[in-house]
C-alpha positions as CSV (number, residue, x, y, z in Angstrom):
1,M,11.9,2.5,-24.6
2,R,13.6,0.3,-22.0
3,A,11.5,-1.9,-19.8
4,A,12.1,-4.6,-17.2
5,R,10.0,-7.5,-18.2
6,L,9.1,-10.9,-16.7
7,P,9.7,-13.6,-19.3
8,S,8.0,-16.4,-17.4
9,T,6.8,-17.3,-13.9
10,G,9.6,-17.5,-11.4
11,S,12.3,-16.1,-13.8
12,D,14.6,-13.1,-13.4
13,L,13.4,-10.0,-15.2
14,V,15.1,-8.9,-18.5
15,V,15.6,-5.3,-19.4
16,E,14.9,-4.9,-23.1
17,E,13.8,-2.4,-25.7
18,I,10.0,-2.2,-26.5
19,P,8.0,0.3,-28.5
20,D,7.1,3.7,-26.9
21,P,3.4,4.0,-26.1
22,T,1.3,6.6,-28.0
23,P,-1.7,8.1,-26.2
24,G,-5.2,7.8,-27.8
25,P,-8.1,10.1,-27.0
26,G,-8.3,10.9,-23.3
27,Q,-5.1,9.0,-22.5
28,V,-1.8,10.3,-21.1
29,V,1.8,9.0,-21.4
30,V,3.8,9.5,-18.3
31,K,7.6,9.6,-18.4
32,I,8.4,7.5,-15.3
33,A,10.7,9.1,-12.7
34,A,10.4,6.2,-10.2
35,S,8.5,3.0,-9.6
36,G,8.2,1.2,-6.3
37,V,9.3,-2.4,-5.6
38,C,6.8,-4.1,-3.5
39,H,6.3,-7.6,-1.9
40,S,3.3,-8.1,-4.2
41,D,5.8,-7.8,-7.1
42,V,7.6,-10.8,-5.7
43,T,4.3,-12.6,-5.4
44,I,3.4,-11.8,-9.0
45,Q,6.8,-12.8,-10.2
46,N,6.4,-16.3,-8.6
47,A,2.6,-16.7,-9.2
48,G,2.1,-16.7,-5.4
49,P,-1.3,-16.8,-3.6
50,G,-3.5,-13.7,-3.3
51,M,-2.6,-12.0,-6.5
52,P,-4.0,-12.5,-10.0
53,S,-1.9,-14.1,-12.7
54,V,-0.4,-11.8,-15.3
55,P,-2.3,-11.7,-18.6
56,Y,0.7,-12.7,-20.8
57,F,4.5,-12.9,-21.0
58,P,6.8,-11.1,-21.2
59,W,5.1,-8.8,-18.6
60,T,6.0,-5.3,-17.3
61,L,5.5,-5.0,-13.6
62,G,5.4,-1.8,-11.5
63,H,2.3,-0.5,-9.7
64,E,3.8,2.4,-7.6
65,N,4.5,5.0,-10.3
66,T,5.3,8.7,-10.4
67,G,6.8,10.9,-13.1
68,Y,6.1,13.7,-15.6
69,V,3.4,14.1,-18.2
70,H,5.1,13.3,-21.5
71,A,2.3,13.3,-24.1
72,L,-1.4,14.0,-24.1
73,G,-4.2,12.4,-26.1
74,D,-7.0,14.4,-27.7
75,G,-9.4,15.8,-25.2
76,V,-7.1,15.9,-22.2
77,T,-7.2,19.4,-20.6
78,D,-6.5,18.8,-16.9
79,F,-2.7,18.4,-17.4
80,E,0.1,19.9,-19.4
81,V,3.3,18.3,-20.7
82,G,5.9,18.4,-17.9
83,D,3.5,18.3,-15.0
84,A,4.7,16.1,-12.1
85,V,2.2,13.5,-11.3
86,A,1.5,10.4,-9.2
87,V,-0.3,7.5,-10.9
88,W,-3.3,6.2,-9.0
89,P,-3.1,2.4,-9.5
90,G,-6.7,1.2,-9.5
91,W,-8.3,1.8,-12.9
92,G,-12.1,1.1,-12.9
93,D,-14.5,1.6,-15.7
94,G,-15.6,4.9,-14.3
95,T,-19.3,4.2,-15.1
96,C,-20.7,1.7,-12.6
97,R,-22.3,2.6,-9.3
98,V,-19.2,1.7,-7.4
99,C,-17.1,4.1,-9.5
100,R,-19.7,6.8,-9.3
101,A,-19.6,6.5,-5.5
102,G,-15.8,7.3,-5.6
103,H,-14.5,3.8,-5.2
104,E,-13.1,3.1,-8.6
105,H,-10.3,1.1,-7.1
106,I,-12.8,-1.7,-6.2
107,C,-14.8,-1.5,-9.4
108,P,-15.9,-5.0,-10.5
109,N,-14.1,-4.3,-13.8
110,V,-11.0,-2.8,-12.2
111,S,-7.6,-3.1,-13.8
112,Y,-4.4,-2.6,-11.7
113,V,-1.4,-1.1,-13.3
114,G,1.5,-3.5,-13.2
115,V,-0.8,-6.4,-12.3
116,T,-3.4,-6.7,-15.0
117,Q,-2.2,-3.7,-17.1
118,P,1.4,-3.1,-18.1
119,G,3.3,-1.3,-15.4
120,G,5.9,1.3,-14.8
121,W,9.1,-0.6,-14.7
122,A,9.9,1.2,-17.9
123,D,10.8,4.6,-19.3
124,Y,7.2,5.4,-20.1
125,L,3.7,4.4,-19.0
126,L,0.4,4.7,-20.9
127,V,-2.4,5.8,-18.5
128,P,-5.8,5.2,-20.0
129,A,-7.5,8.2,-18.5
130,A,-6.3,11.5,-17.0
131,R,-8.5,11.0,-13.9
132,H,-6.0,8.3,-12.8
133,L,-3.4,11.0,-12.2
134,V,-2.9,13.2,-9.1
135,P,-0.8,16.3,-9.4
136,L,2.4,16.6,-7.3
137,G,3.1,20.2,-7.9
138,D,6.6,21.0,-6.8
139,L,7.1,17.7,-4.9
140,D,9.8,15.3,-6.0
141,P,8.2,12.4,-8.0
142,V,11.1,10.0,-7.0
143,E,10.3,10.4,-3.3
144,A,6.6,10.2,-4.0
145,A,6.6,6.7,-5.6
146,P,6.0,4.7,-2.4
147,L,3.0,6.8,-1.6
148,T,1.0,5.5,-4.5
149,D,0.4,2.0,-3.1
150,A,2.1,1.4,0.2
151,G,1.2,4.9,1.6
152,L,-2.2,4.8,-0.1
153,T,-3.2,1.3,1.2
154,A,-2.0,2.1,4.7
155,Y,-4.0,5.4,4.7
156,G,-7.1,3.7,3.4
157,A,-7.0,1.3,6.3
158,V,-6.1,4.0,8.9
159,S,-9.0,6.3,7.7
160,K,-11.5,3.6,8.7
161,V,-10.6,3.8,12.4
162,L,-9.8,7.5,12.9
163,D,-13.3,8.2,14.4
164,R,-12.6,5.6,17.1
165,L,-9.3,7.1,18.2
166,I,-10.4,10.7,19.0
167,E,-10.0,10.5,22.8
168,S,-6.5,10.4,24.3
169,D,-7.2,7.1,26.1
170,R,-7.7,5.2,22.9
171,S,-5.4,2.5,21.5
172,V,-4.7,0.8,18.2
173,A,-2.6,-2.2,17.3
174,V,-0.9,-2.5,13.9
175,I,-0.1,-6.1,13.1
176,G,2.8,-6.3,10.7
177,A,5.3,-3.6,11.0
178,G,6.7,-3.9,7.5
179,G,6.4,-1.3,4.7
180,L,2.6,-0.8,5.0
181,G,2.5,-1.1,8.7
182,Q,5.2,1.5,9.1
183,F,3.2,3.9,7.0
184,A,0.1,3.2,9.2
185,I,2.1,3.9,12.3
186,K,3.2,7.2,10.9
187,Y,-0.3,8.2,9.9
188,L,-1.8,7.2,13.2
189,S,1.0,9.1,15.1
190,A,0.3,12.3,13.1
191,L,-3.5,12.1,13.0
192,T,-4.4,10.8,16.5
193,S,-3.3,10.8,20.1
194,A,-4.0,7.1,20.5
195,R,-1.5,4.7,22.0
196,I,0.0,2.8,19.0
197,V,1.1,-0.8,19.4
198,A,3.3,-2.4,16.7
199,V,3.0,-6.1,16.5
200,D,5.5,-8.1,14.6
201,I,7.6,-11.3,14.9
202,D,10.7,-9.5,13.8
203,A,12.7,-7.7,16.5
204,G,14.3,-5.3,14.1
205,K,10.9,-4.1,12.8
206,R,9.6,-3.8,16.3
207,E,12.5,-1.6,17.3
208,H,12.1,0.5,14.1
209,A,8.4,1.0,14.8
210,L,9.3,2.6,18.2
211,T,11.3,5.2,16.3
212,I,8.5,6.3,13.9
213,G,5.6,6.7,16.3
214,A,4.7,3.4,18.1
215,S,4.6,3.7,21.8
216,M,4.8,0.0,22.4
217,A,5.9,-3.1,20.5
218,V,4.8,-6.7,21.0
219,D,6.2,-10.0,19.6
220,S,3.1,-11.8,18.4
221,T,4.7,-15.1,19.2
222,S,5.4,-14.4,22.8
223,D,3.4,-16.2,25.5
224,D,2.0,-13.0,26.9
225,A,1.2,-11.2,23.6
226,V,-2.6,-11.4,24.2
227,S,-2.2,-10.2,27.8
228,Q,0.0,-7.2,26.8
229,L,-2.6,-6.1,24.2
230,L,-5.6,-6.6,26.5
231,N,-3.9,-4.4,29.0
232,V,-2.7,-1.6,26.8
233,S,-5.2,0.9,28.3
234,G,-4.9,-0.6,31.8
235,D,-8.4,-1.9,32.0
236,G,-8.1,-5.3,30.5
237,L,-10.5,-4.6,27.7
238,G,-8.1,-4.6,24.8
239,V,-7.4,-2.1,22.0
240,D,-10.0,0.0,20.3
241,A,-8.9,-1.0,16.8
242,V,-6.6,-3.5,15.1
243,I,-5.2,-3.1,11.6
244,D,-3.9,-6.5,10.3
245,F,-1.4,-6.2,7.5
246,V,-0.6,-9.9,7.6
247,G,-3.8,-11.8,7.4
248,V,-2.8,-15.3,8.5
249,D,-4.7,-17.5,11.0
250,S,-2.5,-16.6,13.9
251,T,-2.8,-12.8,13.4
252,L,-6.5,-12.9,12.7
253,A,-7.0,-14.9,15.9
254,L,-4.9,-12.4,17.8
255,A,-7.0,-9.5,16.4
256,A,-10.2,-11.2,17.3
257,G,-9.0,-11.9,20.8
258,V,-7.7,-8.4,21.8
259,T,-10.2,-6.0,20.3
260,A,-12.3,-4.1,22.8
261,P,-16.1,-4.1,22.7
262,C,-17.4,-1.7,20.0
263,G,-13.9,-1.7,18.5
264,A,-12.9,-2.4,14.9
265,I,-10.8,-4.9,13.0
266,I,-9.5,-3.8,9.6
267,L,-8.2,-6.6,7.4
268,V,-5.6,-5.6,4.8
269,G,-3.1,-8.5,4.6
270,I,-3.9,-11.3,2.1
271,G,-2.2,-14.1,4.0
272,G,-5.2,-16.4,3.4
273,G,-6.2,-16.9,7.0
274,T,-9.6,-17.3,8.6
275,L,-11.0,-15.0,11.2
276,P,-12.6,-16.9,14.1
277,F,-16.1,-16.0,15.0
278,G,-18.2,-16.7,18.1
279,Y,-20.7,-15.0,20.4
280,T,-17.9,-13.1,22.2
281,N,-15.0,-13.6,19.9
282,P,-14.5,-11.1,18.5
283,N,-16.0,-9.0,21.3
284,Q,-19.5,-7.7,21.3
285,Q,-20.3,-5.1,18.5
286,V,-16.8,-5.2,17.0
287,Q,-17.0,-4.1,13.4
288,V,-14.9,-6.1,10.9
289,S,-14.0,-4.5,7.6
290,T,-11.7,-5.3,4.7
291,S,-9.6,-2.6,3.2
292,S,-8.0,-2.5,-0.2
293,L,-5.8,0.2,-1.7
294,G,-7.6,3.6,-1.4
295,S,-9.6,6.1,-3.6
296,R,-8.1,8.8,-5.7
297,A,-9.2,11.3,-3.0
298,D,-7.3,9.2,-0.5
299,L,-4.1,9.5,-2.7
300,A,-4.6,13.2,-2.8
301,S,-4.8,13.2,1.1
302,V,-1.7,11.0,1.3
303,I,0.2,13.5,-0.8
304,S,-1.1,16.4,1.3
305,L,0.1,14.5,4.5
306,W,3.5,14.2,3.0
307,K,3.6,17.9,2.2
308,E,2.2,19.0,5.6
309,H,3.7,16.4,7.9
310,G,6.6,14.9,6.0
311,I,5.0,11.4,6.1
312,N,6.8,9.2,3.6
313,A,9.1,6.1,3.5
314,D,12.8,5.8,3.7
315,A,13.3,4.4,0.2
316,T,16.3,2.4,-1.0
317,R,17.0,3.3,-4.6
318,Y,17.9,1.0,-7.5
319,S,18.4,1.6,-11.2
320,L,16.3,-0.3,-13.7
321,D,19.2,-2.5,-14.5
322,D,19.4,-3.6,-10.9
323,V,15.7,-4.7,-10.8
324,N,16.6,-8.3,-10.0
325,Q,18.8,-7.2,-7.1
326,A,16.0,-5.1,-5.7
327,L,13.6,-8.0,-5.8
328,Q,16.1,-10.3,-4.2
329,D,16.8,-7.7,-1.4
330,L,13.1,-7.4,-0.9
331,A,12.5,-11.1,-0.7
332,E,15.4,-11.4,1.8
333,H,14.0,-8.6,4.0
334,K,17.1,-6.4,3.4
335,I,15.1,-3.3,2.6
336,A,14.2,-1.3,5.8
337,E,11.2,0.5,4.5
338,R,10.6,0.7,0.7
339,G,12.5,0.1,-2.5
340,V,12.2,2.2,-5.7
341,L,13.5,1.9,-9.2
342,V,14.8,5.3,-10.4
343,M,14.6,5.7,-14.2
C-alpha cells in the first residue's frame, strides 16, 4: 500500500510503498477514505512541545480517520466488509478501571493512532479492536474525517458546560476560534441558547466565528477585552463558562479574570501556560477542568449531531501526494476550517 511517512524530525513526508496490514484475532483493517490534517500533525512533524515523540522513523501520521471495513480478524462480529466507519483515535487497554468507566481515551496505557500507533495517511489502517470503530451508516466517510478528532475534542469540552448554559441569559466564551473552536461554536449554537463569544487575535477568525453561531467576537489583545467579557450579560459578572483552546499564559489569565462566580473553565489547548490562582481569581466556586479528546460515546454523539444538525467542518481536500502542501498550508494558516487527505 501507499503511505505518507515522516523520515525524520522536521523533514518533508515521503509517499512510499509499504506492506499491507493483515488483521489478527479481534482486529480490523480499514480502507482509508480520508484522514484529517491537524495542527498537532505539524507539531509531531517538528517534535514540538505538548505532543509525544513518535516511536520510530519512518513514521506514518494521521489520527482523524474514516473509511470502509476492508478485512476482519477472527472473532469480529460487529462489522461486515464494506461498512462505512469512523475510527475513534484513543486506544486504551480496555481493562483498567478508567476504561471500564467509559474513558478509554485517557487510559494510563492509551495509544493514539497516528501519534504512538501508525496512522491513517495510507491506503489501509490496522485497528487493534473493533470497539474502536463507530458506524457511519450512509454518511460520507470523506466528510466525516474532521469529526473524529477536531469535532470530538470540541464536543468533549462543550459537553462539560452544557448544564451551565440552560437558561437564556447564560454566556460562554470560546478562546481560540480555529478549527476546534469553530466546532465548539457550532455545537454551542445548536445545543444552547447562550450568548457565545469568540475570542481570537485573528480578525479573519473572529469574523468567520460570527457567521457560524457566535453572537460577539473579541480581540484578546485589545485593551478592553476583559471589560467586554465581564459585561457580556450586562451585569459585570463575566461569562458562565470559558473554553480555552489555546492554553498560553495570556489566555489562561483572561479565562481566570472573566469567569463569573460558580462558572467553569475548561482547558483544552496545550500551549504550556499557567493558570493564575488566588482567593478571588478565578472567581469564587469556579470549577476548572481539563478536557482531552472524547469518549467513543461522544464520537457517536458527534456523528449524530452531524446527521441531525449538519454540524461539520468546511474541509479543504488534498491528495496523499499533496501531503506536504497540506501541512504547509496548515502551518501558514491558509486553511479556513479543516484539511483532509482523500485517498
